[in-house]
N, C-alpha and C positions, 0 to 999 in steps of 0.2 A: 537457521532456516528449515524447516518441517516436511515442507514438499515444493515441489514445482511441477507448473504442466505449462505447457508449449499446443494452444490449440488453432486453429487456422482463422481468418480475421471473418468468419463470418459466424463465430458462436460468442455472442456475448459475452463479457466481466461475468454478470450473473452466472449465468452458464455454464459457464468455465469452474468457477470458483464452488458451484455447486459437485460437479466432480472431481477437483482436487480435494474439496474437504470429506467426501463419503469415503475414497482411497483416502483420506487421510484416517478415517474413523476405520476403517478395517482394519486394516497396519497397527490402528495402536486403538484397541480400542478403552484400555481402559484411560485414555487420557484426558481432559478435562481441559479445555482451552476458554480463554475470556479474548473475543474477534472485535477485533477495532476497526468499522467501516465507515466509509463518508456518504456522503447524501445518498450517492444514485444508489445506495443497497437495501436506502428506508422503505420497507413495505411488508410486499412477500415473502422476497427473501431472506428477514432480519427472520423474520417468520418463523420458517420456513429450517432455516439455521438451528431453531431454539428451539423448536417441536420436533423435527426428526432427528435430531446430532445432539440436544443437550447443551450444546451448547451455548453461553452468553454472548450478549452481542453490545456493544456501547457505538453508536452513530455517534460521528466524529464531524459537525461541518461548523460552518461561516453562520454568526448569526444573521448575515442579511445576504446568506447565498441565495436564497430565491426571490429577491423583490425585485420587479419590473415594472412597477409602478406605484402612484399614489393617487385618492382621490382627493382634492383640494377644493373647496368651495369655491366658483368663481373668487374671479381678480384675487386669488392670494395665491402666494408665490413659493417657491421649493429653500425645504432649509438648505443652510449647508451639508449641515450632517445626513439632509436626505438626496442629496447630490451624490457624494460619495459612496454611497449607498450601489450605483449604477455600474455595471460594468465598463470596466475603461476609464471608471473614475474613483472606483478603491484603495487603494494603499493596501501595505503588507499587514499580515494578521499572521501571527505566529496560529497557528492550530495544531489543538493537544494530537500525537503521536504521528503527527504528518511524516517531522522530521526521518522519521526511524525509513521509512520507506522508498523517502525522495535520497536520503542515507545507502542504503540499502541498490539502488541503483547507479546511484553515482561508482561504487565499488566495482561493479560490475561493468560501468563502461572502462575502466583501468584492463578490461582483459581486452587485447586486439583481437578473439579469434568471435570474440561476441557484439563486434562492432558491426559486424555483416553478416547478414542470414545467407551461408554459404552452406547449410543443411538440406538434406533432400525429406529426411526425419526428422520426425518432432522429438524425438528423443534422445538423439544427437544433441540437440540445442539443452533440453533436461539437461543430459549429460555434463557439458560444457559450461553451464551456469552451476552445478554441483564443485563440480570442479573448481570454476574460479572461486569459492565461496568457502572448500575447505584449504584450499592456496591460501586466500588473505587468512583465515583464522591459525594454519601451522605457522605463516609470521608474528601473526601477533604472539603464539605461545614461545616461540622461536626469544622473542628482543623481549618475555617476556623472563623467561627461565634463563637468560644470560648476566652473570652477577656482574654488578654494577663494584665500580672502584672507589674505594675506599681512600679520604683527604686523610695525609696524618694532620 
């Protein structure tokens, strides 16, 4: 994890990510990042990251993400494939790199302290998120460092 930013609910994800990325850029100016973002970050945010920070961005979204309807000639019916593109009818689709984010949130959910929002200061929550990931990494390193039993 490179950074954490906890913000009030009235600040959009795009605005919050800009704050986080600017802080990361100030703390680590030599770091060159390749960011993966979902379709909600397409457009101005994507251009801002590329021009202002010099990071590369890859927008990852479903191919049918923005399907809201179809224009059909009179008398023509929707195909089964077209119906499946509407919300509520779509099946599961693996989206590149999406599992990394979801897996990280799942790891955080194991920490009881982060399941409820008790903190008054966002910095406190940020510190506990760092602690949760530190503990996760220490467990992995400890498991990796333990010698395995050799069978005769």
